[in-house]
C-alpha positions as CSV (number, residue, x, y, z in Angstrom):
1,M,-259.7,-1.9,13.6
2,R,-259.8,0.8,11.2
3,R,-256.8,3.1,11.0
4,N,-257.2,6.5,9.7
5,S,-256.8,7.5,6.5
6,A,-258.9,10.4,6.2
7,K,-258.0,12.9,3.5
8,V,-258.4,16.9,3.5
9,R,-261.5,17.7,1.2
10,V,-261.8,20.6,-1.3
11,G,-264.9,21.5,-2.3
12,G,-266.0,17.8,-1.2
13,E,-263.4,15.9,-3.1
14,P,-260.6,13.9,-1.2
15,V,-257.0,15.7,-2.5
16,T,-253.2,14.9,-1.3
17,W,-251.2,17.8,-0.8
18,L,-247.4,17.6,-1.9
19,G,-245.3,20.8,-1.6
20,A,-243.0,23.2,0.1
21,N,-243.2,25.9,3.1
22,F,-242.0,28.9,0.7
23,W,-240.1,31.9,1.3
24,S,-238.7,33.3,-2.0
25,R,-234.7,33.3,-2.2
26,V,-234.8,37.1,-2.5
27,G,-235.7,38.5,1.1
28,G,-236.7,35.1,3.1
29,P,-239.0,36.3,5.4
30,L,-238.8,39.9,4.6
31,M,-239.8,38.7,0.9
32,W,-242.6,41.1,0.8
33,R,-241.0,44.5,0.9
34,D,-239.9,46.2,-1.9
35,H,-237.3,43.6,-3.0
36,Y,-240.0,41.4,-4.1
37,D,-239.4,39.8,-7.6
38,P,-242.2,38.4,-9.5
39,A,-239.6,36.8,-12.0
40,V,-237.7,35.0,-9.0
41,V,-240.6,33.5,-7.4
42,R,-242.0,32.4,-10.8
43,E,-238.7,30.4,-11.5
44,E,-238.7,29.2,-8.1
45,L,-242.3,27.8,-8.3
46,A,-241.4,26.2,-11.8
47,V,-238.6,24.1,-10.3
48,L,-241.0,22.6,-7.7
49,A,-243.8,22.3,-10.4
50,R,-241.1,20.1,-12.7
51,H,-240.5,18.2,-9.6
52,G,-244.1,16.9,-8.8
53,L,-244.7,19.5,-6.3
54,R,-248.5,21.4,-6.6
55,Q,-248.8,23.0,-3.1
56,T,-246.9,26.0,-1.2
57,R,-247.3,26.8,2.4
58,S,-246.8,30.6,2.4
59,F,-246.7,33.3,5.4
60,C,-247.8,36.9,6.3
61,Y,-245.0,38.1,8.1
62,W,-246.8,39.9,10.4
63,P,-245.1,43.3,11.0
64,D,-245.1,44.1,7.4
65,V,-248.6,42.9,6.4
66,M,-250.0,44.7,9.6
67,P,-248.1,47.4,10.3
68,T,-250.3,49.4,12.5
69,P,-253.5,48.0,14.5
70,D,-256.2,49.0,12.0
71,A,-254.4,48.6,8.5
72,V,-253.6,46.3,6.5
73,D,-250.5,47.1,3.6
74,A,-252.5,46.9,0.5
75,T,-249.2,46.9,-1.2
76,V,-248.2,44.1,0.5
77,L,-251.1,42.0,-0.3
78,D,-250.9,43.1,-4.0
79,R,-247.7,41.4,-4.0
80,Y,-249.2,38.5,-2.3
81,E,-251.6,38.3,-5.3
82,D,-249.2,38.4,-7.5
83,F,-247.7,35.5,-5.8
84,L,-250.7,33.2,-6.3
85,D,-251.0,34.3,-9.8
86,A,-247.9,32.9,-10.1
87,H,-248.9,29.5,-8.3
88,V,-252.0,29.2,-10.9
89,E,-249.5,29.6,-13.9
90,Q,-247.7,26.8,-12.8
91,G,-250.9,25.0,-12.0
92,M,-250.0,25.1,-8.2
93,T,-251.9,25.9,-5.1
94,S,-251.0,27.7,-1.7
95,I,-251.8,27.7,1.9
96,P,-251.5,31.2,3.2
97,T,-250.3,31.2,6.8
98,F,-251.6,34.4,9.1
99,V,-249.9,35.2,12.4
100,V,-246.4,34.7,11.6
101,G,-244.7,35.9,14.4
102,H,-242.3,33.0,15.1
103,M,-240.0,31.9,12.1
104,S,-236.8,30.0,12.1
105,G,-235.9,30.3,15.6
106,E,-237.0,34.2,15.9
107,N,-240.0,36.0,17.0
108,W,-241.3,38.8,15.6
109,S,-244.0,41.1,16.5
110,P,-245.8,44.4,15.1
111,A,-244.3,47.2,17.1
112,W,-247.9,48.4,18.1
113,R,-248.4,45.0,19.8
114,G,-246.2,45.8,23.0
115,D,-246.2,43.4,25.5
116,R,-249.6,42.4,25.6
117,D,-250.8,38.7,25.8
118,L,-251.5,36.9,21.9
119,Y,-254.3,34.9,23.9
120,A,-255.5,36.5,26.6
121,D,-255.6,40.3,26.2
122,V,-259.1,40.9,24.6
123,W,-258.3,43.7,22.4
124,L,-255.1,41.9,20.8
125,V,-257.0,39.3,20.1
126,A,-259.3,41.2,18.5
127,R,-256.7,42.8,16.3
128,Q,-255.6,39.3,15.1
129,A,-259.1,38.5,14.4
130,W,-259.7,41.4,12.1
131,F,-256.4,40.7,10.5
132,V,-257.3,37.4,9.7
133,E,-260.7,38.5,8.5
134,Q,-259.1,41.3,6.4
135,V,-256.8,38.8,4.4
136,T,-259.0,36.3,4.0
137,R,-261.7,39.1,2.3
138,R,-259.0,40.2,-0.1
139,L,-257.8,36.5,-1.0
140,A,-260.9,34.0,-0.6
141,D,-262.0,33.9,-4.2
142,H,-258.3,33.4,-5.5
143,P,-258.2,30.1,-7.4
144,G,-254.3,29.9,-5.8
145,V,-255.6,29.7,-2.4
146,V,-256.3,26.1,-1.3
147,A,-256.6,26.4,2.4
148,W,-256.0,28.3,5.6
149,L,-253.3,28.4,8.3
150,I,-253.8,30.3,11.5
151,S,-250.1,30.6,12.6
152,N,-246.9,29.1,12.4
153,E,-245.5,27.3,15.7
154,M,-247.9,29.2,18.2
155,P,-246.8,27.7,21.3
156,I,-243.3,28.9,20.7
157,Y,-244.7,32.8,19.7
158,G,-247.3,32.7,22.2
159,R,-245.4,32.2,25.2
160,L,-241.5,32.4,25.8
161,H,-239.6,29.1,26.8
162,D,-239.5,30.7,30.2
163,Q,-243.2,31.5,30.8
164,P,-245.5,28.8,31.7
165,A,-247.7,27.3,28.7
166,A,-251.2,29.2,27.9
167,P,-254.1,28.0,29.6
168,R,-256.3,25.7,27.3
169,D,-259.3,27.4,27.5
170,Q,-257.8,30.6,26.4
171,V,-256.2,29.0,23.7
172,T,-258.9,27.1,22.4
173,S,-261.2,30.1,22.3
174,W,-258.7,32.0,20.7
175,A,-258.5,29.7,17.9
176,Q,-262.1,29.2,17.8
177,L,-262.4,33.2,17.0
178,M,-259.4,32.6,14.5
179,V,-261.2,30.1,12.6
180,Q,-264.4,32.1,12.7
181,A,-262.7,35.4,11.4
182,V,-261.6,33.0,8.4
183,R,-265.3,32.1,7.7
184,A,-266.5,35.7,8.0
185,G,-263.9,36.9,5.3
186,G,-265.5,34.6,3.2
187,G,-263.1,31.6,3.3
188,T,-264.5,28.3,2.8
189,Q,-261.4,26.4,2.1
190,P,-259.8,23.7,4.7
191,V,-258.1,25.4,7.4
192,S,-256.1,24.5,10.7
193,L,-253.9,26.5,13.0
194,G,-250.2,25.8,12.3
195,D,-249.7,24.9,15.9
196,G,-247.3,21.8,15.0
197,A,-249.4,19.3,16.7
198,W,-247.1,19.7,20.0
199,G,-250.3,19.3,22.3
200,I,-250.2,16.7,25.2
201,E,-252.1,14.1,23.5
202,V,-249.3,13.9,21.0
203,T,-246.5,14.3,23.0
204,G,-247.2,14.1,26.3
205,E,-246.5,17.9,27.5
206,D,-249.1,20.0,27.6
207,N,-248.5,23.5,25.9
208,G,-252.2,25.1,26.0
209,F,-252.7,23.2,22.5
210,S,-255.1,20.3,23.0
211,V,-255.4,18.1,19.9
212,R,-258.8,17.0,20.9
213,D,-260.0,20.6,22.2
214,T,-259.2,22.2,19.1
215,A,-260.7,19.0,16.8
216,P,-263.9,20.6,15.8
217,L,-262.5,23.8,14.9
218,V,-260.2,22.5,12.1
219,D,-260.7,20.4,9.1
220,F,-256.9,18.6,9.6
221,V,-254.3,18.3,12.1
222,G,-250.5,19.6,10.9
223,P,-247.7,17.7,12.3
224,H,-244.4,20.0,12.4
225,V,-241.3,17.0,13.2
226,Y,-237.6,18.0,13.8
227,R,-236.6,15.5,16.5
228,M,-233.4,14.2,17.0
229,E,-232.4,10.6,18.3
230,S,-230.0,8.1,18.9
231,D,-231.5,5.3,17.3
232,Q,-231.5,5.3,13.5
233,V,-234.6,3.7,12.9
234,R,-236.3,5.1,15.4
235,Q,-235.2,8.6,13.7
236,H,-236.8,7.4,10.6
237,L,-240.1,6.6,12.0
238,N,-240.3,9.7,14.1
239,A,-242.8,11.4,11.8
240,A,-244.7,8.3,11.6
241,F,-245.3,7.8,14.9
242,L,-246.2,11.4,15.7
243,C,-248.4,11.3,12.7
244,E,-250.2,8.3,14.3
245,L,-250.7,9.9,17.7
246,A,-252.0,12.9,16.1
247,A,-254.9,11.2,14.5
248,V,-256.7,11.2,17.9
249,A,-258.3,14.3,16.4
250,R,-260.4,11.8,13.9
251,R,-259.4,14.7,11.1
252,P,-256.7,14.5,8.5
253,V,-253.4,14.0,9.1
254,V,-250.7,16.4,6.8
255,L,-247.3,16.2,7.8
256,E,-247.1,20.0,7.7
257,E,-243.2,20.8,8.5
258,F,-240.5,18.3,8.4
259,G,-237.1,18.6,6.6
260,V,-233.1,18.5,7.3
261,T,-230.4,21.2,7.0
262,T,-227.5,20.2,4.8
263,D,-225.3,21.7,7.5
264,F,-226.5,18.9,9.6
265,V,-226.5,15.9,7.3
266,S,-224.6,15.2,4.0
267,E,-226.8,15.2,0.9
268,A,-227.0,11.4,0.4
269,N,-228.2,10.8,3.8
270,A,-230.5,14.3,3.4
271,A,-232.2,12.1,0.4
272,T,-232.5,9.0,2.9
273,Y,-234.1,11.0,5.5
274,Y,-236.7,12.2,3.1
275,R,-237.1,8.9,1.6
276,Q,-238.1,7.3,5.0
277,T,-240.1,9.9,6.3
278,L,-242.3,10.2,3.2
279,N,-243.0,6.8,2.9
280,T,-243.3,5.7,6.8
281,S,-245.6,8.4,7.4
282,L,-247.7,7.6,4.6
283,L,-248.3,3.7,5.9
284,A,-249.0,6.1,9.5
285,G,-251.8,7.7,8.1
286,A,-250.2,11.2,6.3
287,T,-252.2,12.0,3.6
288,G,-250.4,15.4,2.7
289,W,-246.9,16.5,3.2
290,L,-245.3,19.9,2.9
291,A,-241.3,20.1,3.4
292,W,-239.2,22.6,4.8
293,N,-238.5,24.4,2.7
294,N,-237.9,25.3,-0.7
295,T,-234.8,27.1,-1.2
296,D,-231.3,27.7,0.8
297,Y,-230.5,31.5,1.4
298,D,-226.5,31.8,1.3
299,H,-226.6,35.0,0.6
300,L,-229.1,36.1,3.5
301,A,-226.1,35.5,5.9
302,G,-226.1,39.1,7.6
303,Q,-230.2,38.9,8.0
304,D,-231.9,37.6,11.0
305,P,-232.3,34.5,11.8
306,Y,-230.1,33.3,9.2
307,R,-227.1,35.7,11.1
308,F,-227.1,33.6,14.3
309,R,-228.8,30.1,13.2
310,P,-226.8,29.8,10.1
311,Y,-227.8,26.3,9.7
312,E,-231.3,27.7,9.0
313,M,-229.9,28.8,5.4
314,H,-229.8,25.3,4.3
315,F,-232.8,23.4,4.7
316,G,-233.8,24.1,1.2
317,I,-234.8,21.3,-1.4
318,T,-232.9,23.9,-3.8
319,T,-229.8,25.9,-3.3
320,N,-229.7,29.4,-3.2
321,D,-229.5,29.3,-7.2
322,G,-232.5,27.0,-7.7
323,T,-230.4,23.9,-8.5
324,P,-232.3,20.8,-6.9
325,K,-230.8,19.2,-4.0
326,A,-230.9,15.7,-3.2
327,P,-234.7,15.9,-1.0
328,L,-236.4,17.4,-4.1
329,H,-235.2,14.2,-6.1
330,E,-237.1,12.4,-3.8
331,L,-240.2,14.2,-3.6
332,D,-240.4,13.8,-7.1
333,A,-240.0,10.1,-6.9
334,F,-242.8,10.1,-4.1
335,A,-244.9,12.3,-6.0
336,R,-244.9,10.0,-9.4
337,T,-245.2,6.7,-6.5
338,L,-248.8,8.8,-5.6
339,D,-250.1,9.0,-9.0
340,A,-248.9,5.2,-9.8
341,V,-251.1,4.2,-7.0
342,D,-253.8,6.7,-7.3
343,F,-253.2,7.5,-3.4
344,V,-256.1,9.9,-2.9
345,R,-258.4,6.8,-3.6
346,C,-256.4,4.6,-0.9
347,R,-256.7,4.0,2.4
348,R,-254.9,1.8,5.0
349,E,-256.2,-1.8,5.3
350,D,-257.8,-2.5,8.9
351,V,-255.7,-4.1,11.2
352,E,-256.3,-6.6,14.2
353,A,-253.5,-5.8,16.7
354,A,-253.3,-2.5,18.6
355,L,-251.0,-0.5,20.9
356,V,-252.6,0.7,24.0
357,V,-252.2,4.0,24.6
358,S,-252.2,4.9,28.5
359,S,-254.5,7.8,29.2
360,Y,-251.4,8.8,31.5
361,L,-249.9,10.3,28.6
362,E,-252.9,12.8,27.8
363,R,-254.9,13.4,31.5
364,G,-253.0,15.1,34.0
365,Y,-254.4,13.0,36.8
366,P,-254.3,14.6,40.5
367,F,-250.4,14.4,41.6
368,S,-249.5,12.8,38.1
369,R,-245.9,13.6,37.1
370,P,-244.1,14.8,34.2
371,E,-242.2,11.8,34.3
372,D,-245.1,9.5,33.4
373,S,-246.1,10.7,30.1
374,R,-242.3,10.6,29.1
375,L,-241.8,7.3,29.9
376,I,-245.2,5.9,28.1
377,F,-244.1,8.1,25.0
378,S,-240.9,6.5,24.8
379,A,-242.0,3.0,25.6
380,L,-244.9,3.1,23.3
381,R,-243.0,4.4,20.5
382,Q,-240.5,1.6,20.3
383,G,-243.1,-0.8,20.9
384,Y,-244.3,0.6,17.5
385,V,-240.7,0.5,16.0
386,A,-240.6,-3.3,17.4
387,A,-244.0,-3.9,15.4
388,R,-242.8,-2.4,12.2
389,E,-239.9,-4.7,12.4
390,A,-242.5,-7.8,12.9
391,G,-244.2,-6.9,10.0
392,L,-247.0,-6.3,12.0
393,P,-249.4,-3.5,11.2
394,V,-250.9,-2.2,14.4
395,G,-253.6,0.3,14.8
396,F,-253.4,2.7,18.3
397,T,-256.5,2.0,20.5
398,R,-256.2,4.7,23.5
399,E,-257.5,4.5,26.9
400,E,-259.1,7.9,26.6
401,D,-261.6,6.8,24.0
402,G,-262.3,3.5,25.3
403,I,-260.6,0.3,24.0
404,D,-261.4,-1.0,20.5
405,E,-262.5,-4.2,20.9
406,T,-262.6,-5.4,17.5
407,C,-258.9,-6.7,18.0
408,R,-257.3,-10.3,18.5
409,L,-254.1,-8.7,19.9
410,Y,-253.2,-6.1,22.7
411,L,-249.9,-4.6,23.3
412,L,-248.9,-3.0,26.2
413,P,-245.4,-2.0,25.8
414,S,-243.6,-1.4,29.3
415,T,-246.8,-0.3,30.6
416,R,-246.8,1.0,33.7
417,Q,-250.2,3.1,34.5
418,L,-253.6,2.2,33.2
419,T,-256.6,3.1,35.1
420,A,-258.1,-0.2,37.1
421,P,-261.7,-0.1,34.6
422,T,-259.4,-0.1,31.6
423,F,-257.2,-3.0,32.7
424,T,-260.2,-4.8,33.5
425,R,-261.5,-4.4,30.2
426,L,-258.5,-6.0,28.5
427,V,-258.8,-9.0,30.9
428,E,-262.4,-9.5,29.4
429,L,-261.5,-9.1,26.0
430,A,-258.8,-11.9,26.7
431,R,-261.7,-14.1,28.2
432,R,-263.3,-13.1,25.1
433,G,-260.7,-14.4,22.8
434,A,-258.3,-11.7,22.5
435,V,-254.7,-12.0,23.2
436,V,-253.1,-9.5,25.6
437,Y,-249.0,-8.8,26.2
438,L,-247.8,-6.5,29.1
439,S,-244.0,-6.3,29.5
440,Y,-243.6,-5.5,33.1
441,C,-242.1,-1.6,33.9
442,A,-241.1,-0.5,37.4
443,G,-241.3,3.0,36.1
444,D,-238.0,5.3,36.0
445,S,-238.6,7.5,39.3
446,S,-239.1,6.8,43.2
447,F,-242.5,7.8,43.3
448,Q,-244.5,5.0,43.8
449,R,-242.3,2.7,42.0
450,C,-243.8,-0.2,40.7
451,S,-246.6,-1.2,38.2
452,W,-249.6,0.1,38.9
453,L,-252.0,-2.3,37.4
454,P,-254.3,-4.0,39.6
455,G,-254.4,-7.8,40.3
456,L,-251.3,-8.6,38.0
457,N,-251.6,-12.1,39.7
458,A,-255.3,-13.3,38.6
459,A,-254.7,-11.6,35.6
460,F,-251.0,-13.3,34.3
461,G,-251.6,-16.9,36.3
462,I,-248.8,-15.8,38.5
463,E,-247.5,-15.0,42.0
464,H,-245.6,-12.0,42.2
465,Q,-242.8,-12.1,44.6
466,L,-242.2,-8.2,45.1
467,R,-240.8,-6.3,48.4
468,Y,-242.4,-3.1,49.1
469,G,-240.5,-0.1,48.5
470,L,-237.5,-2.0,46.7
471,N,-236.7,-2.9,43.1
472,D,-235.6,-6.2,41.9
473,P,-232.6,-4.7,39.6
474,I,-231.2,-6.1,36.6
475,V,-227.8,-6.4,37.2
476,D,-226.4,-7.6,33.8
477,D,-226.0,-5.4,30.8
478,E,-227.7,-7.9,28.3
479,V,-230.8,-9.7,29.4
480,E,-231.1,-13.3,27.7
481,L,-234.4,-15.0,27.5
482,T,-234.1,-19.0,26.5
483,F,-237.5,-20.4,25.2
484,T,-238.1,-23.9,26.9
485,E,-240.7,-24.5,24.2
486,D,-242.3,-23.4,20.8
487,V,-244.1,-20.3,20.7
488,G,-246.1,-19.7,17.4
489,D,-245.9,-21.7,14.3
490,S,-245.1,-20.9,10.9
491,W,-244.2,-16.9,10.6
492,G,-243.4,-15.7,13.7
493,A,-242.8,-19.0,15.8
494,I,-239.8,-19.0,18.1
495,P,-238.3,-22.7,18.4
496,A,-238.1,-24.1,21.8
497,G,-234.0,-23.6,22.9
498,T,-234.0,-20.0,20.8
499,V,-231.6,-17.8,23.0
500,L,-232.7,-13.8,22.5
501,R,-230.5,-11.1,23.7
502,F,-231.8,-7.7,25.1
503,R,-229.4,-4.5,25.8
504,V,-230.3,-3.1,29.0
505,G,-231.0,0.9,29.1
506,G,-232.6,2.8,32.0
507,N,-231.9,4.0,34.9
508,E,-231.4,2.8,38.7
509,H,-235.4,2.6,39.3
510,S,-236.1,1.3,35.6
511,R,-234.0,-1.1,35.3
512,A,-236.1,-4.0,36.9
513,F,-237.6,-7.4,36.3
514,L,-240.8,-8.5,38.2
515,P,-240.0,-11.6,40.1
516,V,-243.0,-14.0,40.0
517,R,-243.8,-17.9,40.8
518,A,-246.1,-19.5,38.0
519,T,-249.3,-20.8,39.5
520,D,-251.6,-21.4,36.6
521,A,-249.3,-19.6,33.9
522,R,-247.1,-21.6,31.8
523,V,-243.4,-20.7,31.6
524,V,-242.0,-20.5,28.1
525,A,-238.9,-18.4,28.4
526,V,-236.5,-18.0,31.4
527,D,-233.7,-15.5,32.0
528,G,-230.1,-16.0,31.9
529,H,-230.4,-16.9,36.1
530,G,-233.4,-19.4,35.2
531,R,-236.0,-17.4,36.1
532,P,-239.5,-17.0,34.4
533,A,-239.3,-14.2,31.7
534,L,-242.2,-15.0,29.4
535,L,-245.3,-16.5,30.7
536,R,-248.8,-17.3,28.9
537,H,-251.7,-17.5,30.6
538,R,-255.2,-19.5,29.3
539,V,-258.0,-17.1,30.3
540,G,-261.4,-18.0,29.0
541,D,-261.4,-18.2,25.3
542,G,-258.0,-16.1,25.0
543,E,-255.1,-15.6,26.6
544,T,-252.6,-13.3,28.7
545,V,-249.3,-12.9,28.3
546,L,-246.5,-11.4,30.6
547,C,-243.1,-10.4,30.2
548,T,-241.2,-9.7,33.8
549,Y,-238.9,-7.4,31.9
550,P,-239.6,-3.9,29.9
551,L,-238.0,-4.7,26.8
552,E,-239.4,-2.0,25.2
553,H,-238.3,0.6,27.4
554,L,-234.6,-0.6,28.3
555,A,-234.4,-0.5,23.9
556,A,-236.0,3.0,24.4
557,C,-232.8,4.2,26.7
558,T,-230.6,2.5,24.3
559,P,-228.6,3.9,21.5
560,A,-228.2,2.6,18.2
561,V,-230.1,-0.7,19.1
562,N,-232.4,-1.4,16.6
563,P,-233.5,-3.6,15.1
564,E,-233.4,-5.7,18.2
565,P,-235.3,-8.9,19.2
566,T,-238.7,-8.0,20.5
567,H,-240.0,-7.5,17.5
568,R,-239.4,-11.7,17.9
569,V,-241.8,-11.8,20.4
570,Y,-244.7,-9.4,18.8
571,A,-244.3,-11.7,15.8
572,A,-244.9,-14.9,17.9
573,L,-247.5,-13.1,19.5
574,A,-249.7,-12.1,16.3
575,R,-249.6,-15.9,15.6
576,I,-250.7,-16.9,18.7
577,A,-253.9,-14.8,18.2
578,G,-254.5,-16.1,14.7
579,I,-252.9,-12.8,12.7
580,R,-251.2,-13.1,9.8
581,P,-250.1,-9.8,7.9
582,P,-251.1,-9.5,4.5
583,V,-247.2,-9.8,3.2
584,V,-244.6,-11.3,5.3
585,V,-241.1,-10.4,5.1
586,T,-239.1,-12.5,8.0
587,E,-236.0,-9.2,7.9
588,P,-236.6,-6.9,10.8
589,E,-234.8,-4.4,8.4
590,V,-237.8,-4.5,6.0
591,F,-241.2,-3.0,6.9
592,T,-244.3,-3.6,5.0
593,D,-247.8,-2.3,4.9
594,T,-250.5,-2.3,2.5
595,L,-253.1,0.3,1.1
596,V,-256.5,-0.5,-0.9
597,H,-257.8,1.3,-3.5
598,D,-261.2,2.2,-3.6
599,D,-261.6,-0.3,-6.9
600,G,-260.0,-3.2,-4.9
601,R,-256.4,-2.8,-6.1
602,R,-254.2,-3.5,-3.3
603,Y,-250.4,-2.2,-3.1
604,A,-247.9,-3.4,-0.6
605,W,-244.8,-1.1,0.7
606,F,-241.2,-2.5,0.9
607,V,-239.2,-0.1,3.4
608,S,-235.6,-0.7,4.4
609,Q,-233.5,0.0,7.1
610,D,-230.8,-1.4,5.9
611,P,-227.5,0.6,4.8
612,E,-226.4,-2.0,2.1
613,A,-228.8,-3.1,-0.4
614,R,-230.5,-6.2,0.3
615,T,-233.1,-9.0,-1.9
616,V,-236.0,-10.6,0.3
617,R,-238.7,-13.2,-0.6
618,P,-242.0,-11.9,0.8
619,G,-244.6,-14.3,2.1
620,L,-248.3,-14.3,0.3
621,D,-251.1,-16.3,0.4
622,G,-252.1,-17.4,-3.1
623,G,-251.2,-14.1,-4.7
624,A,-247.9,-12.3,-6.2
625,L,-246.5,-8.9,-6.7
626,R,-246.3,-7.2,-10.1
627,D,-243.9,-4.6,-10.8
628,L,-245.7,-1.1,-11.3
629,D,-243.8,-0.1,-14.2
630,S,-242.9,-3.4,-16.0
631,G,-245.9,-5.3,-15.0
632,A,-243.7,-8.0,-14.3
633,V,-244.4,-10.4,-11.5
634,L,-241.8,-10.6,-9.3
635,D,-240.8,-13.7,-6.6
636,E,-238.5,-11.5,-4.9
637,V,-238.0,-8.0,-4.0
638,R,-234.7,-6.0,-4.3
639,L,-233.9,-2.7,-2.3
640,G,-231.0,-0.5,-2.1
641,A,-229.7,1.0,0.6
642,Y,-232.3,2.3,2.7
643,G,-234.5,1.7,-0.4
644,V,-238.3,1.5,-0.8
645,R,-240.4,-0.3,-3.5
646,V,-243.8,-0.4,-4.1
647,L,-245.8,-3.2,-5.6
648,E,-249.5,-4.5,-6.6
649,I,-250.7,-7.2,-5.1
650,V,-252.7,-9.4,-7.9
651,D,-254.3,-12.5,-7.8
652,T,-252.6,-15.1,-9.9
653,S,-255.9,-16.8,-10.8
654,A,-256.9,-16.6,-14.0
655,D,-259.8,-15.7,-16.0
656,H,-260.9,-18.0,-19.2
657,D,-259.0,-15.1,-21.5
658,G,-255.9,-16.0,-18.8
659,M,-255.3,-12.5,-17.7
660,V,-254.1,-12.0,-14.0
661,R,-256.5,-10.3,-12.6
662,P,-256.4,-7.9,-9.2
663,A,-257.6,-9.4,-6.1
664,T,-261.2,-8.3,-5.5
665,E,-262.3,-6.9,-1.8
666,T,-264.3,-10.2,-1.5
667,A,-261.4,-12.3,-1.7
668,R,-259.6,-10.4,0.4
669,Q,-262.2,-10.5,3.3
670,S,-262.8,-13.9,2.8
671,S,-260.9,-14.7,5.8
672,P,-260.2,-12.6,8.6
673,V,-257.2,-14.3,10.2
674,Q,-255.3,-15.0,7.1
675,Q,-255.9,-12.9,4.2
676,S,-256.1,-14.5,0.8
677,N,-253.4,-11.9,-0.4
678,P,-253.4,-12.1,-4.2
679,A,-249.8,-10.6,-4.4
680,Q,-248.8,-9.0,-7.3
681,Q,-247.1,-5.9,-6.7
682,Q,-246.5,-2.6,-8.5
683,S,-243.5,-1.8,-8.5
684,R,-242.5,1.9,-7.6
685,E,-238.6,1.9,-6.0
686,S,-237.0,5.0,-4.5
687,G,-233.8,5.9,-3.6
688,A,-230.7,3.7,-5.1
689,A,-232.7,0.8,-5.4
690,R,-234.6,2.7,-7.9
């Protein structure tokens, strides 16, 4: 299965963006007024450039740039042009953002807007399009412009929180007209919407901005990620998971906004968050990163929005006087990693395992409920966490697009709802040789509470013992699975006699198991009461595997739970399916994944979730890991607290001149199940281990 690795193209060539969202410390959102300071702007950009950043995302504060319905302020655009000149002087580029009526917790509009609707009022839509065209016409030929964004978080600005979301057709039509305005103004650079990629396909909540519907209009998709969690590992993987879902558009994914305020987090933990987010999102297919934001604003405490949202003053990667903060050092280290692997010419490797995304996440079926999509989102994310902890690189196959048929393993984590044809198709894929895993989930509301999947008995070789309208509650605070036979072999095996314990979260509806009697299936694990808990069922050339407990949902509802033992089940399933990841680390606290360069070089990432330093000994097939800096071949990998290392995978076989050679694409593809992993790893280390 091919995973998304698409990159934005500028002038026909792929590019990688690494930079920051930018408001000058002189003025913040009001920087374009008379206190615009060219010297300070140049100082600010110079600091970013010295630390490896080459892009900014910049903003047209709409009330200042368009003071009347038929005028664009020429003085403001003169200053904007000087701002772009300053970028060119530093070897940088910028991404202007047009309709900026929302910023940092406040909405602003030009006085002339009144209460007109931004999407449906024809006159106001025309004024926005005219504004976009005029600004584009002025700046399109400037070498400092690398792309365009239509808005900043338009779902927040376009409709207030107490109003219903704008209809999809209105939003998509608005977006089409705005993009056409960029092209009419002579803008040939890539364009996107700046909406945050918060559409229903990514979040499960419909805000009018459909990532699918707008995909034909844009050149990239830009998630904005500021979620808060109750679990450290889920937090570290938040941006990565959302980038995976945002790839539904089949467009390059640029992490357009992410960051932390140091009012909410210590300096050291801010560094950790940046290090983790940058590297895990890269492994999730992101190919561009724009931090929020370039500087702090201590001296703007009396200016809105900082006056009433004071924590917004300290999202900067530099202090108010331009001193680098820990996140900027992490961006600098990441920039050097990107250079070392020539990231712009790298892609994610294909995988043979997939998480199945139910269409109930994104489709409003008749009488469907918001609880449905929230349940899918949280369980799917915990399944993604478990796969990472298992060291199992996975793709996402979406029911709405048709199930990808190239995988050996299909994971349905706590999946309650699929359409009947999709479930039938998955069983057919098992007959053809795949392994299909389902963990039962009754749902977290009383509405038609139970699995909606048809024909569980035949599909899994069981006879369920359900009673209509009643749950079978989990009465213990911990689910215990005891394995009655070996599952898997070598890496990922769970030996007979192993006991795995799972903490129980959820509510009165979802804390439930599926009572079954095995018919054709084989019971390979029982719960603490001796009931079947994990069953394997031979189907044609493959098999189906049923867990009678919603392991992923139970964990998703539990704080500070990861790593938890579901990763052991996933690793064993991979072995049953004949999958061995390119690089194997048995410790769930260390994630691994690989990239391949156009010339055949391969790189392995090691991302630690351990708050303490640790050393791991990766498993490789006939290869070695080589440090990127020293060239030394390594048997073990040392990682600092929440540390990241990148190593080159090389073939240890020697040519006639005795030199160790990088693995070739041919060698890597010689075995589709157990790839020969010439594993010499180029070492690029971040954080405390660096």
